N, CA, C and O atoms as a CHARMM CRD file, in Angstrom:
* protein
*
  300
    1    1 MET  N     15.55500 -11.03200  55.27400 PROA 1      0.00000
    2    1 MET  CA    14.23000 -11.61700  55.34300 PROA 1      0.00000
    3    1 MET  C     14.28900 -12.88700  56.19300 PROA 1      0.00000
    4    1 MET  O     15.05100 -13.80500  55.89000 PROA 1      0.00000
    5    2 ALA  N     13.50200 -12.93400  57.23200 PROA 2      0.00000
    6    2 ALA  CA    13.46700 -14.10500  58.11400 PROA 2      0.00000
    7    2 ALA  C     12.58800 -15.18100  57.50100 PROA 2      0.00000
    8    2 ALA  O     11.54000 -14.89200  56.92300 PROA 2      0.00000
    9    3 LEU  N     13.02300 -16.40900  57.63300 PROA 3      0.00000
   10    3 LEU  CA    12.28600 -17.55600  57.12500 PROA 3      0.00000
   11    3 LEU  C     11.76500 -18.38900  58.28400 PROA 3      0.00000
   12    3 LEU  O     12.33500 -18.36800  59.37500 PROA 3      0.00000
   13    4 LYS  N     10.68500 -19.12000  58.04900 PROA 4      0.00000
   14    4 LYS  CA    10.21700 -20.11800  59.00500 PROA 4      0.00000
   15    4 LYS  C     10.69000 -21.46500  58.46500 PROA 4      0.00000
   16    4 LYS  O     10.29600 -21.87500  57.37400 PROA 4      0.00000
   17    5 ILE  N     11.52700 -22.14400  59.22600 PROA 5      0.00000
   18    5 ILE  CA    12.16900 -23.37300  58.77500 PROA 5      0.00000
   19    5 ILE  C     11.79600 -24.51200  59.71400 PROA 5      0.00000
   20    5 ILE  O     11.88300 -24.38200  60.93500 PROA 5      0.00000
   21    6 LEU  N     11.37900 -25.63100  59.12600 PROA 6      0.00000
   22    6 LEU  CA    11.07400 -26.82800  59.90100 PROA 6      0.00000
   23    6 LEU  C     12.30400 -27.72100  59.92900 PROA 6      0.00000
   24    6 LEU  O     12.91300 -27.98800  58.89300 PROA 6      0.00000
   25    7 VAL  N     12.66300 -28.18000  61.11900 PROA 7      0.00000
   26    7 VAL  CA    13.78400 -29.10100  61.29400 PROA 7      0.00000
   27    7 VAL  C     13.19200 -30.42800  61.74500 PROA 7      0.00000
   28    7 VAL  O     12.61500 -30.51900  62.82900 PROA 7      0.00000
   29    8 PHE  N     13.33400 -31.45500  60.91500 PROA 8      0.00000
   30    8 PHE  CA    12.75900 -32.76400  61.20300 PROA 8      0.00000
   31    8 PHE  C     13.78500 -33.66000  61.86200 PROA 8      0.00000
   32    8 PHE  O     14.88300 -33.84900  61.34000 PROA 8      0.00000
   33    9 LEU  N     13.42700 -34.21200  63.00900 PROA 9      0.00000
   34    9 LEU  CA    14.23900 -35.20900  63.68300 PROA 9      0.00000
   35    9 LEU  C     13.79400 -36.55100  63.13400 PROA 9      0.00000
   36    9 LEU  O     12.62900 -36.92100  63.28500 PROA 9      0.00000
   37   10 GLY  N     14.69400 -37.28500  62.50200 PROA 10     0.00000
   38   10 GLY  CA    14.30700 -38.47200  61.74800 PROA 10     0.00000
   39   10 GLY  C     14.41700 -39.79400  62.47600 PROA 10     0.00000
   40   10 GLY  O     14.33400 -40.83900  61.83100 PROA 10     0.00000
   41   11 SER  N     14.59700 -39.80300  63.76800 PROA 11     0.00000
   42   11 SER  CA    14.75800 -41.06100  64.48600 PROA 11     0.00000
   43   11 SER  C     13.86800 -41.09700  65.71600 PROA 11     0.00000
   44   11 SER  O     13.66500 -40.08300  66.38400 PROA 11     0.00000
   45   12 VAL  N     13.34200 -42.27400  66.00400 PROA 12     0.00000
   46   12 VAL  CA    12.56500 -42.46800  67.22800 PROA 12     0.00000
   47   12 VAL  C     13.31600 -43.35100  68.21000 PROA 12     0.00000
   48   12 VAL  O     12.77200 -43.73700  69.24500 PROA 12     0.00000
   49   13 ARG  N     14.54600 -43.66700  67.89400 PROA 13     0.00000
   50   13 ARG  CA    15.35700 -44.51400  68.76200 PROA 13     0.00000
   51   13 ARG  C     15.52300 -43.85800  70.12100 PROA 13     0.00000
   52   13 ARG  O     15.80100 -42.66200  70.20400 PROA 13     0.00000
   53   14 THR  N     15.35300 -44.63500  71.19700 PROA 14     0.00000
   54   14 THR  CA    15.46300 -44.06100  72.53300 PROA 14     0.00000
   55   14 THR  C     16.45700 -44.77600  73.43600 PROA 14     0.00000
   56   14 THR  O     16.85500 -44.21000  74.45300 PROA 14     0.00000
   57   15 SER  N     16.87600 -45.99700  73.10800 PROA 15     0.00000
   58   15 SER  CA    17.69000 -46.71100  74.09800 PROA 15     0.00000
   59   15 SER  C     18.77600 -47.60000  73.50300 PROA 15     0.00000
   60   15 SER  O     19.22800 -48.53100  74.16900 PROA 15     0.00000
   61   16 THR  N     19.20100 -47.34400  72.28700 PROA 16     0.00000
   62   16 THR  CA    20.25500 -48.17400  71.71200 PROA 16     0.00000
   63   16 THR  C     21.45900 -47.30900  71.36900 PROA 16     0.00000
   64   16 THR  O     21.41700 -46.08500  71.49000 PROA 16     0.00000
   65   17 LEU  N     22.51500 -47.95600  70.94600 PROA 17     0.00000
   66   17 LEU  CA    23.72300 -47.21600  70.55200 PROA 17     0.00000
   67   17 LEU  C     23.38600 -46.25100  69.44100 PROA 17     0.00000
   68   17 LEU  O     22.46600 -46.56100  68.68400 PROA 17     0.00000
   69   18 PRO  N     24.02300 -45.13100  69.26500 PROA 18     0.00000
   70   18 PRO  CA    25.15400 -44.65900  70.05200 PROA 18     0.00000
   71   18 PRO  C     24.71700 -44.11400  71.39800 PROA 18     0.00000
   72   18 PRO  O     23.54800 -43.79000  71.60600 PROA 18     0.00000
   73   19 ALA  N     25.65500 -44.02100  72.29100 PROA 19     0.00000
   74   19 ALA  CA    25.35700 -43.46800  73.60600 PROA 19     0.00000
   75   19 ALA  C     25.79200 -42.01100  73.62000 PROA 19     0.00000
   76   19 ALA  O     26.90900 -41.74700  73.17700 PROA 19     0.00000
   77   20 PRO  N     25.04200 -41.07700  74.07000 PROA 20     0.00000
   78   20 PRO  CA    23.66600 -41.26800  74.50900 PROA 20     0.00000
   79   20 PRO  C     22.73400 -41.48900  73.32600 PROA 20     0.00000
   80   20 PRO  O     22.99700 -41.04600  72.20800 PROA 20     0.00000
   81   21 ALA  N     21.65000 -42.17800  73.60500 PROA 21     0.00000
   82   21 ALA  CA    20.66300 -42.43400  72.56500 PROA 21     0.00000
   83   21 ALA  C     20.11600 -41.11400  72.05400 PROA 21     0.00000
   84   21 ALA  O     20.13600 -40.10800  72.76300 PROA 21     0.00000
   85   22 ARG  N     19.63400 -41.12000  70.83700 PROA 22     0.00000
   86   22 ARG  CA    19.05600 -39.94100  70.18000 PROA 22     0.00000
   87   22 ARG  C     20.06800 -38.80300  70.05200 PROA 22     0.00000
   88   22 ARG  O     19.78300 -37.64700  70.36500 PROA 22     0.00000
   89   23 LEU  N     21.22300 -39.16200  69.59200 PROA 23     0.00000
   90   23 LEU  CA    22.23400 -38.15400  69.29900 PROA 23     0.00000
   91   23 LEU  C     21.68700 -37.14100  68.29300 PROA 23     0.00000
   92   23 LEU  O     22.03900 -35.96200  68.34200 PROA 23     0.00000
   93   24 GLY  N     20.83300 -37.59700  67.39000 PROA 24     0.00000
   94   24 GLY  CA    20.22800 -36.70700  66.40400 PROA 24     0.00000
   95   24 GLY  C     19.42100 -35.58400  67.02500 PROA 24     0.00000
   96   24 GLY  O     19.30400 -34.50500  66.44400 PROA 24     0.00000
   97   25 GLU  N     18.86400 -35.83000  68.20300 PROA 25     0.00000
   98   25 GLU  CA    18.10500 -34.78800  68.89000 PROA 25     0.00000
   99   25 GLU  C     19.01600 -33.61800  69.25600 PROA 25     0.00000
  100   25 GLU  O     18.63000 -32.45800  69.11100 PROA 25     0.00000
  101   26 ARG  N     20.22000 -33.92100  69.72900 PROA 26     0.00000
  102   26 ARG  CA    21.17000 -32.85700  70.06500 PROA 26     0.00000
  103   26 ARG  C     21.56200 -32.07600  68.82200 PROA 26     0.00000
  104   26 ARG  O     21.68000 -30.85200  68.85900 PROA 26     0.00000
  105   27 VAL  N     21.76400 -32.79200  67.71700 PROA 27     0.00000
  106   27 VAL  CA    22.13000 -32.13200  66.46000 PROA 27     0.00000
  107   27 VAL  C     20.98500 -31.24100  65.98500 PROA 27     0.00000
  108   27 VAL  O     21.20900 -30.10400  65.57000 PROA 27     0.00000
  109   28 ALA  N     19.75700 -31.76000  66.04600 PROA 28     0.00000
  110   28 ALA  CA    18.59500 -30.99000  65.60000 PROA 28     0.00000
  111   28 ALA  C     18.41300 -29.73500  66.44900 PROA 28     0.00000
  112   28 ALA  O     18.12700 -28.66500  65.91000 PROA 28     0.00000
  113   29 ARG  N     18.57300 -29.84800  67.75800 PROA 29     0.00000
  114   29 ARG  CA    18.43300 -28.68100  68.63300 PROA 29     0.00000
  115   29 ARG  C     19.53000 -27.64300  68.35500 PROA 29     0.00000
  116   29 ARG  O     19.28500 -26.43900  68.43700 PROA 29     0.00000
  117   30 CYS  N     20.71900 -28.10800  68.03000 PROA 30     0.00000
  118   30 CYS  CA    21.80100 -27.19700  67.66300 PROA 30     0.00000
  119   30 CYS  C     21.45000 -26.46500  66.36600 PROA 30     0.00000
  120   30 CYS  O     21.68600 -25.26200  66.25000 PROA 30     0.00000
  121   31 CYS  N     20.89000 -27.18200  65.39400 PROA 31     0.00000
  122   31 CYS  CA    20.46600 -26.55500  64.13600 PROA 31     0.00000
  123   31 CYS  C     19.41400 -25.49000  64.39600 PROA 31     0.00000
  124   31 CYS  O     19.48400 -24.39300  63.84200 PROA 31     0.00000
  125   32 VAL  N     18.43900 -25.81100  65.24000 PROA 32     0.00000
  126   32 VAL  CA    17.39100 -24.84600  65.58700 PROA 32     0.00000
  127   32 VAL  C     18.02100 -23.60800  66.22400 PROA 32     0.00000
  128   32 VAL  O     17.66700 -22.48500  65.86600 PROA 32     0.00000
  129   33 ALA  N     18.93400 -23.79400  67.14700 PROA 33     0.00000
  130   33 ALA  CA    19.57500 -22.65700  67.82100 PROA 33     0.00000
  131   33 ALA  C     20.35200 -21.79600  66.82800 PROA 33     0.00000
  132   33 ALA  O     20.29400 -20.56800  66.89200 PROA 33     0.00000
  133   34 GLN  N     21.07700 -22.43400  65.91200 PROA 34     0.00000
  134   34 GLN  CA    21.85000 -21.67600  64.92300 PROA 34     0.00000
  135   34 GLN  C     20.93300 -20.88600  63.98900 PROA 34     0.00000
  136   34 GLN  O     21.21800 -19.73600  63.65600 PROA 34     0.00000
  137   35 LEU  N     19.84000 -21.50500  63.57400 PROA 35     0.00000
  138   35 LEU  CA    18.88800 -20.81600  62.70400 PROA 35     0.00000
  139   35 LEU  C     18.26400 -19.61800  63.42000 PROA 35     0.00000
  140   35 LEU  O     18.12000 -18.54400  62.83400 PROA 35     0.00000
  141   36 GLU  N     17.89500 -19.80700  64.69100 PROA 36     0.00000
  142   36 GLU  CA    17.29400 -18.71700  65.45100 PROA 36     0.00000
  143   36 GLU  C     18.29100 -17.58300  65.68700 PROA 36     0.00000
  144   36 GLU  O     17.91600 -16.41000  65.65800 PROA 36     0.00000
  145   37 GLU  N     19.55600 -17.92600  65.91900 PROA 37     0.00000
  146   37 GLU  CA    20.58300 -16.89600  66.08000 PROA 37     0.00000
  147   37 GLU  C     20.77500 -16.09700  64.79600 PROA 37     0.00000
  148   37 GLU  O     21.18800 -14.93800  64.82900 PROA 37     0.00000
  149   38 SER  N     20.46900 -16.73000  63.66300 PROA 38     0.00000
  150   38 SER  CA    20.58600 -16.05800  62.36500 PROA 38     0.00000
  151   38 SER  C     19.35200 -15.22900  62.03100 PROA 38     0.00000
  152   38 SER  O     19.27700 -14.62400  60.96200 PROA 38     0.00000
  153   39 GLY  N     18.38300 -15.20400  62.95000 PROA 39     0.00000
  154   39 GLY  CA    17.20100 -14.38200  62.75200 PROA 39     0.00000
  155   39 GLY  C     16.02500 -15.09700  62.11200 PROA 39     0.00000
  156   39 GLY  O     15.04200 -14.45500  61.74000 PROA 39     0.00000
  157   40 HSD  N     16.10800 -16.40800  61.97600 PROA 40     0.00000
  158   40 HSD  CA    15.01900 -17.17700  61.39200 PROA 40     0.00000
  159   40 HSD  C     14.17600 -17.81200  62.49400 PROA 40     0.00000
  160   40 HSD  O     14.62600 -17.96300  63.63000 PROA 40     0.00000
  161   41 GLU  N     12.95500 -18.18000  62.14000 PROA 41     0.00000
  162   41 GLU  CA    12.10000 -18.93900  63.05600 PROA 41     0.00000
  163   41 GLU  C     12.28000 -20.41500  62.72400 PROA 41     0.00000
  164   41 GLU  O     12.04500 -20.82200  61.58600 PROA 41     0.00000
  165   42 ALA  N     12.68800 -21.21100  63.68400 PROA 42     0.00000
  166   42 ALA  CA    12.91500 -22.63600  63.45800 PROA 42     0.00000
  167   42 ALA  C     11.99000 -23.44300  64.35600 PROA 42     0.00000
  168   42 ALA  O     11.82900 -23.13700  65.53700 PROA 42     0.00000
  169   43 VAL  N     11.38300 -24.47800  63.78200 PROA 43     0.00000
  170   43 VAL  CA    10.47100 -25.35100  64.51600 PROA 43     0.00000
  171   43 VAL  C     11.00100 -26.76800  64.41600 PROA 43     0.00000
  172   43 VAL  O     11.22600 -27.28000  63.31900 PROA 43     0.00000
  173   44 LEU  N     11.20100 -27.40200  65.56900 PROA 44     0.00000
  174   44 LEU  CA    11.67000 -28.78500  65.60600 PROA 44     0.00000
  175   44 LEU  C     10.47000 -29.72600  65.55800 PROA 44     0.00000
  176   44 LEU  O      9.56800 -29.63300  66.39100 PROA 44     0.00000
  177   45 ILE  N     10.46200 -30.63000  64.58500 PROA 45     0.00000
  178   45 ILE  CA     9.42500 -31.64300  64.45900 PROA 45     0.00000
  179   45 ILE  C     10.03100 -32.97100  64.92700 PROA 45     0.00000
  180   45 ILE  O     10.90600 -33.53100  64.26500 PROA 45     0.00000
  181   46 ASP  N      9.56200 -33.46000  66.06300 PROA 46     0.00000
  182   46 ASP  CA    10.06600 -34.70700  66.65600 PROA 46     0.00000
  183   46 ASP  C      8.97200 -35.75800  66.56500 PROA 46     0.00000
  184   46 ASP  O      7.88900 -35.55700  67.11600 PROA 46     0.00000
  185   47 PRO  N      9.22200 -36.88500  65.87800 PROA 47     0.00000
  186   47 PRO  CA     8.18200 -37.90500  65.73800 PROA 47     0.00000
  187   47 PRO  C      7.72300 -38.50200  67.06200 PROA 47     0.00000
  188   47 PRO  O      6.63400 -39.07100  67.12800 PROA 47     0.00000
  189   48 LEU  N      8.52700 -38.38800  68.12100 PROA 48     0.00000
  190   48 LEU  CA     8.09800 -38.91000  69.41900 PROA 48     0.00000
  191   48 LEU  C      7.01300 -38.04500  70.05400 PROA 48     0.00000
  192   48 LEU  O      6.38400 -38.45400  71.03000 PROA 48     0.00000
  193   49 ASP  N      6.79100 -36.84700  69.50400 PROA 49     0.00000
  194   49 ASP  CA     5.72600 -35.98100  70.00900 PROA 49     0.00000
  195   49 ASP  C      4.36400 -36.36800  69.44700 PROA 49     0.00000
  196   49 ASP  O      3.35100 -35.77200  69.81300 PROA 49     0.00000
  197   50 TYR  N      4.33000 -37.36000  68.56400 PROA 50     0.00000
  198   50 TYR  CA     3.09600 -37.79400  67.91600 PROA 50     0.00000
  199   50 TYR  C      2.87500 -39.27700  68.18700 PROA 50     0.00000
  200   50 TYR  O      3.82500 -40.06000  68.19100 PROA 50     0.00000
  201   51 ASP  N      1.63500 -39.65600  68.41100 PROA 51     0.00000
  202   51 ASP  CA     1.29300 -41.05000  68.66300 PROA 51     0.00000
  203   51 ASP  C      1.06600 -41.74200  67.32100 PROA 51     0.00000
  204   51 ASP  O     -0.07200 -41.93100  66.89100 PROA 51     0.00000
  205   52 LEU  N      2.15900 -42.11400  66.67000 PROA 52     0.00000
  206   52 LEU  CA     2.08700 -42.73300  65.35400 PROA 52     0.00000
  207   52 LEU  C      2.10100 -44.25100  65.49700 PROA 52     0.00000
  208   52 LEU  O      2.66200 -44.78900  66.45100 PROA 52     0.00000
  209   53 ALA  N      1.48100 -44.93000  64.54300 PROA 53     0.00000
  210   53 ALA  CA     1.41800 -46.38500  64.57300 PROA 53     0.00000
  211   53 ALA  C      2.81800 -46.98400  64.48400 PROA 53     0.00000
  212   53 ALA  O      3.72400 -46.38300  63.90500 PROA 53     0.00000
  213   54 ASP  N      2.98400 -48.14200  65.04600 PROA 54     0.00000
  214   54 ASP  CA     4.25500 -48.85800  64.97100 PROA 54     0.00000
  215   54 ASP  C      4.01900 -50.16400  64.25100 PROA 54     0.00000
  216   54 ASP  O      3.23200 -50.95200  64.77500 PROA 54     0.00000
  217   55 PRO  N      4.58700 -50.48100  63.14400 PROA 55     0.00000
  218   55 PRO  CA     5.58800 -49.67300  62.45300 PROA 55     0.00000
  219   55 PRO  C      4.94900 -48.50500  61.72700 PROA 55     0.00000
  220   55 PRO  O      3.78500 -48.55500  61.32900 PROA 55     0.00000
  221   56 PHE  N      5.73300 -47.46000  61.56300 PROA 56     0.00000
  222   56 PHE  CA     5.24500 -46.22700  60.94800 PROA 56     0.00000
  223   56 PHE  C      4.98000 -46.43200  59.46000 PROA 56     0.00000
  224   56 PHE  O      5.80100 -47.01300  58.75000 PROA 56     0.00000
  225   57 LYS  N      3.83700 -45.95700  58.99600 PROA 57     0.00000
  226   57 LYS  CA     3.52200 -45.93200  57.57500 PROA 57     0.00000
  227   57 LYS  C      3.30800 -44.47300  57.18600 PROA 57     0.00000
  228   57 LYS  O      2.64100 -43.73600  57.91200 PROA 57     0.00000
  229   58 PRO  N      3.86200 -44.04400  56.05600 PROA 58     0.00000
  230   58 PRO  CA     3.68000 -42.65400  55.64100 PROA 58     0.00000
  231   58 PRO  C      2.24300 -42.37100  55.22800 PROA 58     0.00000
  232   58 PRO  O      1.48900 -43.28600  54.89500 PROA 58     0.00000
  233   59 LEU  N      1.87900 -41.11600  55.25100 PROA 59     0.00000
  234   59 LEU  CA     0.51600 -40.68700  54.95700 PROA 59     0.00000
  235   59 LEU  C      0.03700 -41.19700  53.60300 PROA 59     0.00000
  236   59 LEU  O     -1.11400 -41.61500  53.47100 PROA 59     0.00000
  237   60 PHE  N      0.90700 -41.16800  52.59700 PROA 60     0.00000
  238   60 PHE  CA     0.46300 -41.55100  51.25100 PROA 60     0.00000
  239   60 PHE  C      0.11600 -43.03500  51.13400 PROA 60     0.00000
  240   60 PHE  O     -0.48200 -43.44600  50.14000 PROA 60     0.00000
  241   61 SER  N      0.47800 -43.84300  52.12800 PROA 61     0.00000
  242   61 SER  CA     0.17600 -45.27000  52.05100 PROA 61     0.00000
  243   61 SER  C     -1.23400 -45.59900  52.56100 PROA 61     0.00000
  244   61 SER  O     -1.66600 -46.74900  52.48500 PROA 61     0.00000
  245   62 TYR  N     -1.94100 -44.60900  53.07300 PROA 62     0.00000
  246   62 TYR  CA    -3.30900 -44.79800  53.55400 PROA 62     0.00000
  247   62 TYR  C     -4.30000 -44.21800  52.54600 PROA 62     0.00000
  248   62 TYR  O     -4.00600 -43.23300  51.86900 PROA 62     0.00000
  249   63 ALA  N     -5.47900 -44.84100  52.45600 PROA 63     0.00000
  250   63 ALA  CA    -6.58200 -44.18200  51.77400 PROA 63     0.00000
  251   63 ALA  C     -6.90600 -42.93800  52.59300 PROA 63     0.00000
  252   63 ALA  O     -6.82400 -42.97600  53.82100 PROA 63     0.00000
  253   64 GLN  N     -7.26900 -41.84400  51.94400 PROA 64     0.00000
  254   64 GLN  CA    -7.40700 -40.56500  52.65000 PROA 64     0.00000
  255   64 GLN  C     -8.31600 -40.65200  53.86700 PROA 64     0.00000
  256   64 GLN  O     -8.02600 -40.02900  54.88800 PROA 64     0.00000
  257   65 ARG  N     -9.38500 -41.39400  53.78800 PROA 65     0.00000
  258   65 ARG  CA   -10.31900 -41.46000  54.92500 PROA 65     0.00000
  259   65 ARG  C     -9.86900 -42.43600  56.01100 PROA 65     0.00000
  260   65 ARG  O    -10.47700 -42.48200  57.08000 PROA 65     0.00000
  261   66 ASN  N     -8.82000 -43.21200  55.76000 PROA 66     0.00000
  262   66 ASN  CA    -8.36300 -44.21000  56.73300 PROA 66     0.00000
  263   66 ASN  C     -7.08500 -43.80800  57.47500 PROA 66     0.00000
  264   66 ASN  O     -6.60100 -44.56800  58.31300 PROA 66     0.00000
  265   67 ALA  N     -6.54300 -42.65400  57.18700 PROA 67     0.00000
  266   67 ALA  CA    -5.30000 -42.23700  57.83400 PROA 67     0.00000
  267   67 ALA  C     -5.56600 -41.91800  59.30500 PROA 67     0.00000
  268   67 ALA  O     -6.60200 -41.33900  59.63200 PROA 67     0.00000
  269   68 PRO  N     -4.63400 -42.29300  60.20300 PROA 68     0.00000
  270   68 PRO  CA    -4.78000 -41.96500  61.62600 PROA 68     0.00000
  271   68 PRO  C     -4.78600 -40.44200  61.82600 PROA 68     0.00000
  272   68 PRO  O     -4.07900 -39.71800  61.12400 PROA 68     0.00000
  273   69 GLN  N     -5.57100 -39.97400  62.76500 PROA 69     0.00000
  274   69 GLN  CA    -5.70600 -38.54500  62.99900 PROA 69     0.00000
  275   69 GLN  C     -4.38200 -37.89000  63.36700 PROA 69     0.00000
  276   69 GLN  O     -4.10200 -36.77900  62.91500 PROA 69     0.00000
  277   70 ASP  N     -3.55600 -38.55600  64.18200 PROA 70     0.00000
  278   70 ASP  CA    -2.27100 -37.96900  64.56000 PROA 70     0.00000
  279   70 ASP  C     -1.38600 -37.75900  63.33700 PROA 70     0.00000
  280   70 ASP  O     -0.66600 -36.76400  63.25100 PROA 70     0.00000
  281   71 LEU  N     -1.43900 -38.68400  62.40300 PROA 71     0.00000
  282   71 LEU  CA    -0.65400 -38.53500  61.18500 PROA 71     0.00000
  283   71 LEU  C     -1.19100 -37.39600  60.33000 PROA 71     0.00000
  284   71 LEU  O     -0.41400 -36.66300  59.71800 PROA 71     0.00000
  285   72 LEU  N     -2.49900 -37.24100  60.28000 PROA 72     0.00000
  286   72 LEU  CA    -3.10300 -36.11000  59.56300 PROA 72     0.00000
  287   72 LEU  C     -2.69400 -34.78500  60.21100 PROA 72     0.00000
  288   72 LEU  O     -2.42000 -33.81200  59.50800 PROA 72     0.00000
  289   73 ASN  N     -2.65000 -34.74100  61.54200 PROA 73     0.00000
  290   73 ASN  CA    -2.22600 -33.53200  62.24800 PROA 73     0.00000
  291   73 ASN  C     -0.78900 -33.17800  61.91500 PROA 73     0.00000
  292   73 ASN  O     -0.46100 -32.00800  61.71700 PROA 73     0.00000
  293   74 LEU  N      0.07600 -34.19600  61.85400 PROA 74     0.00000
  294   74 LEU  CA     1.47200 -33.97400  61.53500 PROA 74     0.00000
  295   74 LEU  C      1.62000 -33.44300  60.10300 PROA 74     0.00000
  296   74 LEU  O      2.44000 -32.56400  59.83900 PROA 74     0.00000
  297   75 ALA  N      0.81800 -33.98800  59.18900 PROA 75     0.00000
  298   75 ALA  CA     0.88200 -33.55300  57.78500 PROA 75     0.00000
  299   75 ALA  C      0.45500 -32.10800  57.67800 PROA 75     0.00000
  300   75 ALA  O      0.43800 -31.54800  56.58200 PROA 75     0.00000
């Protein structure tokens, strides 16, 4: 039975150590590839693909009507 699995990249770091930056991105892409080779559908969720406020606040910290639309889309 194939599963749909979300792989979350947990860092938005782009230019600091370790070198190369965003080592986690390489790890996440490897996880996605391994899952797909196993017959599962894997989706990489990268926070840099969303225009989130800086500093980031989780969805539950907003009143429901005040949450940013991009954060609602991600949820």
